[in-house]
C-alpha positions in Angstrom: 26.1 143.8 129.4 28.1 147.1 128.8 31.1 147.1 127.0 33.5 149.7 128.4 37.1 151.0 127.8 38.8 148.9 130.4 37.5 145.6 128.8 39.0 146.8 125.6 42.3 148.0 127.1 42.7 144.6 128.8 42.0 142.7 125.6 44.5 145.2 123.9 47.3 144.4 126.7 46.8 140.8 126.5 47.2 141.0 122.6 50.4 143.0 123.1 51.9 140.6 125.9 51.1 137.6 124.0 52.8 139.3 120.9 56.0 140.0 122.5 56.0 136.7 124.4 55.6 135.2 121.4 58.4 137.1 119.4 60.9 137.4 122.3 60.4 134.3 124.3 58.8 131.6 122.6 60.5 131.5 119.2 64.1 131.7 120.4 63.3 129.1 122.9 61.7 126.8 120.3 64.6 127.3 118.0 67.0 126.6 120.9 65.2 123.5 121.7 65.0 122.4 118.0 68.8 123.0 117.5 69.6 120.6 120.7 67.3 118.1 119.5 69.1 118.2 116.0 72.5 118.1 117.5 71.5 114.9 119.7 70.1 113.1 116.8 73.4 114.2 114.7 75.4 112.9 117.8 73.6 109.5 117.5 74.0 109.0 114.0 77.9 109.8 114.4 78.0 107.1 117.7 76.2 104.5 115.4 78.6 105.1 112.5 81.7 104.7 114.8 80.3 101.9 116.5 79.8 100.3 113.1 83.3 101.1 112.3 84.6 99.4 115.5 82.4 96.3 115.0 84.0 96.1 111.7 87.5 96.5 113.1 87.1 93.8 115.6 85.6 91.1 113.1 88.6 91.9 110.6 91.1 91.3 113.8 89.2 88.2 114.7 89.3 86.9 111.2 93.0 87.8 110.8 93.8 86.0 114.0 92.1 82.7 113.1 93.8 82.8 109.9 97.2 83.5 111.7 96.3 80.5 114.1 95.2 78.4 111.6 98.5 79.0 109.5 100.6 78.7 112.6 98.9 75.4 113.6 99.7 74.0 110.0 103.3 75.0 110.5 103.7 73.3 113.9 104.9 69.8 113.9 102.3 67.0 114.0 103.4 65.9 117.6 102.5 69.3 119.2 99.5 69.9 117.3 98.4 66.4 118.5 99.1 67.3 122.0 97.0 70.6 121.6 94.0 68.9 120.2 94.0 66.3 123.0 94.0 69.1 125.4 91.0 71.0 123.7 88.9 67.4 123.4 88.9 67.2 127.2 87.5 70.7 128.0 90.8 72.5 128.2 92.0 75.2 125.7 93.3 74.7 122.6 96.6 76.2 123.4 98.6 74.9 126.5 101.5 76.2 128.2 102.6 72.9 129.7 105.6 71.2 127.8 105.3 68.7 125.5 108.0 66.3 124.5 109.4 67.1 121.1 112.1 65.7 119.2 115.2 67.6 118.5 114.2 67.8 115.0 110.7 68.8 115.8 112.1 71.6 118.1 114.3 72.7 115.5 111.6 72.7 112.8 109.3 74.5 115.0 111.9 77.4 116.0 112.8 77.9 112.3 109.1 78.0 111.4 108.5 80.9 114.1 111.6 82.6 113.4 110.7 83.0 109.5 107.0 83.8 110.2 108.0 86.6 112.7 110.6 87.9 110.7 108.1 88.5 107.9 105.6 89.9 110.2 108.3 92.1 111.5 109.1 93.6 108.0 105.7 94.3 107.1 
């Protein structure tokens, strides 16, 4: 087997082309892909963090809402809570829009309670 100058030149050209492709194409493309992957991972981390904040806020909202409902139900006259409780035992919602028959004294007590509590909420 003879080794002539054309084989050596072809090998030299191959090395030169590989070097230029590696330096000017493969390295920058690899760097861009790595930056994209890093940015994507950072966005996922930020999204997870925001989701945790949202979940905490929703939980806090539900906790405060249940406390408010509990306090409100404590302040409402017994006759009205008994009606709401009876509605809930039969599979209906706990709070009903239907009219119940309250005495005038209970009605005034409920109205004064709601006005006092709502004025406190507005002040805050």
